[in-house]
BAVODREN-104841 format. One line per field, with one value per residue (C-alpha): residue in one letter; x, y, z. Coordinates in nm, 2 decimals. Each point is the difference from the previous one (the first is absolute). Example, Ala and Ser with C-alpha at 12.3 -4.5 7.8 and 13.67 -1.06 7.14 Angstrom:
2
residuo A	S
u 1.23	0.14
v -0.45	0.34
w 0.78	-0.07
# end
This chain:
440
residuo M	W	F	R	V	P	V	D	A	G	P	P	P	L	I	S	E	T	V	G	I	E	R	I	V	A	H	P	A	G	S	Y	Q	I	D	V	T	V	L	D	S	E	E	C	R	L	L	R	A	G	I	T	V	A	H	R	R	R	D	G	E	G	E	W	Y	V	A	S	P	T	W	P	G	L	P	N	E	S	T	Y	D	L	D	D	S	G	D	L	P	E	D	V	R	R	R	L	Q	L	F	L	R	Q	A	P	I	A	P	F	A	T	M	E	C	D	R	H	E	Y	T	L	R	G	S	G	G	D	V	V	E	I	R	D	D	V	V	T	I	I	R	D	G	E	V	R	S	T	T	R	E	I	A	M	Q	P	L	V	P	L	D	G	Y	Q	R	D	F	I	H	S	A	M	A	A	I	D	A	A	P	L	E	R	L	P	T	L	Q	Q	R	I	G	P	P	A	T	G	L	T	S	F	R	E	P	S	G	I	H	E	D	M	T	L	E	E	F	V	S	E	I	F	L	M	H	L	H	R	L	L	L	S	E	L	S	D	E	P	R	L	T	R	E	E	L	N	G	V	L	R	D	L	R	G	L	S	P	V	L	E	P	S	W	R	E	A	F	E	N	D	V	K	S	L	P	S	A	D	E	D	D	R	E	P	I	L	L	R	V	V	D	S	L	V	G	V	V	R	A	P	K	L	G	D	L	G	S	D	D	A	R	T	V	L	F	G	R	V	E	Q	A	L	L	I	L	F	D	R	C	R	A	L	D	Q	H	S	S	D	D	A	W	A	A	A	L	R	S	A	E	Q	L	D	A	A	S	A	I	L	A	P	L	F	H	K	P	L	R	K	A	R	K	E	L	T	Q	I	L	E	D	L	R	T	S	V	A	V	P	D	D	I	E	L	V	G	L	T	A	Q	E	A	F	E	L	G	R	D	M	E	N	A	K	W	N	V	G	R	S	R	S	R	F	I	E	E	W	P	D	R	V	A	R	V	R	K	S	L	K	K	M	R	K	K	L	K
u 4.76	-0.02	-0.21	-0.06	-0.01	-0.11	0.32	-0.10	-0.12	0.16	0.17	-0.23	-0.09	0.19	0.07	-0.21	0.13	-0.31	0.12	0.37	0.12	0.15	0.20	0.13	0.37	0.13	0.31	0.18	0.25	-0.28	-0.16	0.12	-0.09	0.09	-0.05	-0.02	0.01	-0.15	0.15	-0.18	-0.11	-0.28	-0.23	0.12	0.14	0.20	-0.26	-0.27	0.24	0.04	0.34	0.10	0.30	0.06	0.24	-0.04	0.12	0.01	0.18	0.18	0.14	-0.10	-0.02	-0.16	-0.28	-0.12	-0.27	-0.13	-0.14	-0.14	0.28	0.32	0.33	-0.13	0.02	-0.30	0.10	0.35	0.17	0.30	0.23	0.00	0.34	0.16	-0.20	-0.33	-0.10	-0.13	0.23	0.03	-0.15	-0.31	-0.03	0.02	-0.28	-0.22	0.03	-0.18	-0.32	0.06	0.09	0.09	-0.18	0.21	-0.01	-0.05	-0.13	-0.38	-0.12	0.12	-0.11	0.07	-0.04	-0.01	0.03	-0.03	0.04	-0.14	-0.05	-0.29	0.14	-0.17	0.12	0.16	0.18	-0.07	-0.34	-0.03	0.23	-0.16	0.11	-0.18	0.07	-0.12	0.06	-0.01	0.00	0.12	-0.02	0.08	0.08	-0.35	-0.11	-0.23	-0.08	0.09	-0.10	0.07	0.04	0.06	0.14	0.00	0.21	-0.09	0.31	-0.19	-0.33	-0.29	-0.32	-0.34	-0.04	0.33	-0.09	-0.35	0.15	0.25	-0.27	-0.22	0.29	0.07	-0.37	0.00	0.22	-0.20	0.26	-0.11	0.14	0.18	0.06	0.35	0.19	-0.02	0.28	0.22	-0.19	-0.33	0.14	0.12	-0.31	-0.04	0.19	0.20	-0.30	-0.05	0.05	0.35	0.11	0.20	-0.28	0.00	-0.13	-0.34	0.02	-0.17	-0.37	-0.18	-0.27	0.25	-0.04	0.30	0.10	-0.01	0.19	0.28	0.02	0.04	0.26	0.23	-0.07	0.15	0.30	0.03	-0.01	0.26	0.23	-0.02	0.08	0.30	0.14	-0.05	0.16	0.28	-0.05	0.13	-0.10	-0.36	-0.01	0.12	-0.26	-0.28	0.10	-0.01	-0.35	-0.10	0.12	-0.18	-0.33	0.05	0.03	-0.30	-0.21	0.14	-0.33	-0.19	0.25	0.06	0.30	0.21	-0.03	0.09	0.30	0.14	-0.05	0.14	0.32	0.06	-0.06	0.24	0.28	-0.01	0.20	0.30	-0.01	0.31	0.00	-0.07	-0.29	-0.16	-0.19	-0.17	-0.11	-0.11	-0.21	-0.17	-0.08	-0.16	-0.18	-0.14	-0.11	-0.18	-0.17	-0.12	-0.13	-0.20	-0.13	0.09	0.02	-0.26	-0.21	-0.37	0.05	0.06	-0.35	-0.03	0.04	0.37	-0.05	-0.21	0.24	0.32	-0.13	-0.11	0.36	0.14	-0.24	0.12	0.37	-0.08	-0.16	0.31	0.22	-0.22	0.00	0.38	0.07	-0.25	0.19	0.33	0.18	0.35	0.05	-0.13	0.25	0.19	-0.19	-0.33	0.12	0.13	-0.34	-0.18	0.24	-0.08	-0.37	0.04	0.20	-0.28	-0.26	0.20	0.01	-0.37	-0.11	0.23	-0.18	-0.33	0.14	-0.17	-0.34	-0.04	0.22	-0.04	-0.13	0.28	0.27	-0.07	0.00	0.32	0.17	-0.06	0.10	0.32	0.10	-0.09	0.22	0.30	-0.03	-0.02	0.31	0.19	-0.15	0.13	0.32	0.33	0.17	0.25	0.19	0.24	0.34	0.29	0.28	0.26	-0.10	0.26	-0.07	-0.09	-0.24	-0.16	-0.05	-0.16	-0.23	-0.11	-0.07	-0.21	-0.20	-0.07	-0.12	-0.21	-0.16	-0.07	-0.17	-0.21	-0.11	-0.09	-0.19	-0.20	-0.10	-0.12	-0.19	-0.18	-0.09	-0.14	-0.18	-0.35	-0.02	0.12	-0.27	-0.27	0.13	0.03	-0.34	-0.15	0.15	-0.12	-0.35	0.00	0.12	-0.27	-0.26	0.13	-0.06	-0.37
v -0.57	0.18	0.30	0.19	0.37	0.31	0.16	0.34	-0.13	0.13	-0.21	-0.25	0.07	-0.29	0.13	-0.13	-0.05	-0.20	-0.29	0.05	0.21	0.32	0.15	-0.03	-0.01	0.09	-0.19	0.24	-0.28	-0.22	0.28	0.05	0.03	-0.28	-0.03	-0.35	-0.06	-0.33	-0.18	-0.26	-0.11	0.18	-0.29	0.00	-0.35	0.03	0.17	-0.25	-0.28	0.16	0.15	0.36	0.16	0.37	0.29	0.16	0.35	0.11	0.32	0.01	-0.36	-0.25	-0.38	-0.30	-0.16	-0.36	-0.19	-0.35	-0.18	-0.30	-0.09	-0.18	0.14	0.35	0.20	0.03	0.37	0.14	0.32	0.04	0.30	0.16	-0.06	0.17	-0.22	0.08	-0.36	-0.26	-0.29	-0.25	-0.29	0.21	0.13	-0.35	-0.13	0.30	-0.06	-0.33	0.20	0.28	-0.25	0.22	0.32	0.30	0.14	0.38	0.25	-0.07	0.20	0.22	-0.02	0.30	-0.06	0.28	-0.19	0.12	-0.23	0.04	-0.19	0.00	0.00	-0.07	0.01	-0.34	0.06	-0.02	-0.14	0.02	0.09	0.21	0.03	0.28	-0.02	0.22	-0.21	0.15	-0.22	0.16	-0.17	0.15	0.33	0.02	-0.04	-0.30	0.00	0.15	-0.18	0.03	-0.31	-0.04	-0.33	-0.07	-0.27	-0.07	-0.04	-0.15	-0.19	0.24	-0.05	0.05	0.36	0.10	-0.15	0.16	0.33	-0.01	-0.10	0.28	0.25	-0.10	0.01	0.36	0.10	-0.22	-0.27	-0.34	-0.32	-0.24	-0.37	0.06	0.26	-0.02	-0.17	0.19	-0.17	0.13	0.35	0.00	-0.16	-0.18	-0.17	-0.06	-0.16	-0.25	-0.38	-0.13	-0.26	-0.17	-0.11	-0.32	-0.30	-0.11	-0.37	-0.23	-0.12	-0.25	0.23	0.26	0.11	-0.06	0.36	0.00	-0.32	0.10	0.34	-0.16	-0.25	0.27	0.23	-0.28	-0.01	0.38	0.01	-0.27	0.13	0.35	-0.14	-0.20	0.30	0.24	-0.25	-0.06	-0.38	-0.12	-0.37	0.10	0.22	-0.29	-0.23	0.25	0.06	-0.38	0.01	0.28	-0.21	-0.30	0.18	0.19	-0.34	-0.14	0.30	0.02	-0.13	0.30	0.28	0.24	-0.16	0.30	0.15	-0.34	-0.05	0.34	-0.03	-0.36	0.12	0.27	-0.25	-0.25	0.25	0.17	-0.26	0.01	0.38	0.20	0.28	0.27	-0.18	-0.16	0.30	0.10	-0.37	-0.03	0.32	-0.13	-0.33	0.19	0.23	-0.30	-0.17	0.32	0.02	-0.36	0.04	0.30	-0.13	-0.36	-0.04	-0.27	0.10	-0.08	-0.26	0.23	-0.02	-0.38	-0.23	-0.07	-0.37	-0.07	0.17	-0.14	-0.35	0.01	0.09	-0.28	-0.25	0.12	-0.04	-0.34	-0.12	0.11	-0.19	-0.31	0.01	0.03	-0.27	-0.24	0.00	-0.07	-0.34	-0.13	0.10	0.36	0.27	0.21	0.30	-0.17	-0.08	0.36	0.14	-0.21	0.14	0.36	-0.08	-0.14	0.31	0.23	-0.21	0.01	0.38	0.03	-0.24	0.16	0.34	-0.18	-0.11	0.27	-0.06	-0.38	-0.12	-0.37	-0.14	0.19	-0.12	-0.36	0.08	0.20	-0.28	-0.22	0.27	0.06	-0.36	0.01	0.31	-0.16	-0.32	0.19	0.19	-0.33	-0.12	0.28	-0.09	0.17	0.20	-0.21	0.28	0.06	0.16	-0.25	0.24	0.04	-0.32	-0.27	-0.36	-0.09	0.29	-0.07	-0.37	0.10	0.25	-0.26	-0.25	0.26	0.08	-0.37	-0.03	0.30	-0.14	-0.33	0.19	0.20	-0.32	-0.16	0.32	0.00	-0.36	0.06	0.31	-0.17	-0.29	0.22	0.25	-0.16	-0.01	0.36	0.12	-0.16	0.16	0.35	-0.02	-0.10	0.30	0.23	-0.14	0.11	0.35	0.02	-0.08	0.28	0.25	-0.08
w 7.20	-0.33	-0.11	-0.32	0.09	-0.21	-0.12	0.15	0.33	0.32	0.27	0.17	0.37	0.15	0.35	0.29	0.35	0.07	-0.23	0.09	-0.30	0.13	-0.28	-0.36	-0.06	-0.34	-0.15	-0.24	-0.09	-0.13	-0.20	-0.36	-0.37	-0.24	-0.38	-0.15	-0.37	-0.08	-0.31	-0.20	-0.35	-0.17	0.10	0.36	-0.02	0.32	0.22	-0.11	0.10	0.34	-0.06	0.07	-0.17	0.08	0.03	0.35	0.08	0.35	0.12	-0.34	0.03	-0.27	0.01	-0.17	0.18	-0.08	0.19	-0.10	0.30	-0.19	-0.25	0.09	-0.12	0.03	0.33	0.22	0.04	-0.08	-0.10	-0.22	-0.03	-0.34	-0.16	-0.30	-0.25	0.17	-0.05	0.24	0.10	-0.29	0.19	0.09	-0.35	-0.15	0.22	-0.07	-0.37	0.05	0.09	-0.25	-0.28	-0.28	0.11	0.08	0.35	0.06	0.25	0.03	0.30	0.28	0.36	0.22	0.37	0.27	0.34	0.36	0.30	0.35	0.32	0.23	0.36	0.33	0.36	-0.03	-0.33	-0.37	-0.10	-0.38	-0.29	-0.28	-0.36	-0.19	-0.38	-0.29	-0.32	-0.35	-0.31	-0.33	-0.34	-0.34	0.17	0.16	0.36	0.01	0.37	0.33	0.31	0.37	0.22	0.37	0.13	0.38	0.16	0.37	0.21	0.29	0.00	-0.03	0.19	-0.15	0.13	-0.16	-0.33	0.00	0.09	-0.29	-0.25	0.13	-0.03	-0.36	-0.09	0.12	-0.29	-0.25	0.00	-0.13	0.14	-0.24	0.03	-0.14	-0.19	-0.38	-0.19	-0.24	-0.28	0.13	0.04	-0.36	-0.14	-0.34	-0.16	0.33	0.15	-0.28	0.03	-0.04	-0.26	0.28	0.23	0.20	-0.18	0.13	-0.10	-0.25	0.03	-0.22	-0.14	-0.16	-0.36	-0.22	0.02	0.38	0.02	-0.24	0.17	0.34	-0.12	-0.14	0.30	0.22	-0.23	0.00	0.38	0.05	-0.26	0.15	0.35	-0.12	-0.19	0.29	0.24	-0.25	-0.01	-0.34	0.07	0.07	-0.31	-0.22	0.16	-0.06	-0.36	-0.06	0.15	-0.24	-0.29	0.12	0.03	-0.33	-0.17	0.19	-0.11	-0.35	-0.16	0.13	0.00	-0.30	-0.18	-0.09	0.35	0.16	-0.22	0.06	0.38	0.00	-0.18	0.26	0.29	-0.16	-0.07	0.35	0.20	-0.24	-0.07	0.08	0.25	-0.26	-0.17	0.31	0.14	-0.33	-0.05	0.36	-0.03	-0.32	0.18	0.29	-0.23	-0.20	0.32	0.11	-0.34	0.00	0.36	-0.11	-0.33	-0.09	-0.38	-0.04	-0.31	0.05	0.27	0.30	0.14	-0.03	0.29	0.06	0.09	-0.30	-0.25	0.14	0.05	-0.36	-0.10	0.21	-0.17	-0.34	0.11	0.13	-0.32	-0.19	0.24	-0.02	-0.38	-0.01	0.26	-0.14	-0.33	0.16	-0.04	0.01	-0.36	0.04	-0.10	0.25	-0.12	0.09	0.35	0.04	-0.12	0.27	0.26	-0.11	0.03	0.35	0.10	-0.13	0.18	0.32	-0.01	-0.09	0.28	0.26	-0.05	0.10	0.34	0.22	-0.18	0.02	0.29	0.08	-0.34	-0.18	0.24	-0.10	-0.37	0.03	0.19	-0.30	-0.25	0.19	-0.04	-0.37	-0.05	0.18	-0.20	-0.33	0.09	0.04	-0.33	-0.21	-0.18	0.10	-0.28	-0.20	-0.17	0.28	-0.10	0.05	-0.10	0.27	0.19	0.08	-0.12	0.35	0.04	-0.34	0.10	0.33	-0.17	-0.26	0.28	0.19	-0.31	-0.07	0.37	-0.05	-0.32	0.18	0.29	-0.24	-0.17	0.33	0.11	-0.33	0.04	0.36	-0.11	-0.28	0.23	0.28	-0.22	-0.01	0.38	0.04	-0.24	0.21	0.32	-0.15	-0.15	0.34	0.17	-0.28	0.04	0.36	-0.10	-0.26	0.26	0.22	-0.28	0.02
# end
């Protein structure tokens, strides 16, 4: 049971032999004063994400306090002794930077707590533990609030008479019952109570605008990347970065080009970055994801229906692929076959991004497109400018034989591709017709 109590109110009249509460026992060992300096960025990026970082001072002793009940890799609630450097442990600091990104951390607010503990005791023993706190919040050198809160924890099951008596006793000192005590964020107030950039994804639905859809796609990437980094799972991080690159390519027709290119460069360079460079690049990647989740760079298309816009881009990519493939024959240049492959890869990325919006009709079309993509890859000529310096005569002979086999396989793949192309066009168009009907 929790109560908000006027700061200057006297003690509540909580003794009644009739209900089995005979006396109040003070606990001096549980009574103390503590000062907590909360550290955060100017925008409260940690507090808004549900993370508390603080210096605590009690009876002259100082320590770090970190609490993060919802994020893996960070402690639910832990304290760390202050060493000579005065810094947090490196693994904790590194994980906190993911939320801070490139914002500096500094003292943001101070919470002073004057605590007194008591027990209500009856003839059969202790009945209720009581914690009586006066909490003062200081920001920018000014007292922002001072509140008094009393929390009661029953030690035995209370009957209805006892509960009614306690509530009546608290009402006598103008105490108001609370459903729960306020969080640290609520005590501090804005901006600590603002929404976090690291919220849980809510999922895709078919009637999203383009802005909502793009925001949710990258929110899912942000969430998964954050979890993999917090859990120190390099394999999962690499997989997620590949997913980001895939969706960047799929959304490239609608994203602002300069932003997309800069972001893509960071995502590509992160896996191979050395230890000194990795953290700055990672923080830029996280910051870019946060930015695109908040406000996708879509020009004037943001309020348009996502399915309509993206389906239109897929149709454009498909027409380009059809034109290039229709012009192919056995005598087409290697460059022409390579151009068709690039078009198929772009169409693959553009259609993959539509998966959560079209479901079954798209699955059939993508099955056909996947086969087209694989066949084009085997139809692109292997490079013939391989360096022979340093090879023995036997190695050079085997290499030449392998290249001749590869050329023969490329020729066979091209013949098969040209032969099967008309039937493939019909099947893809049939699937697209069903998707177009779904738009209506």
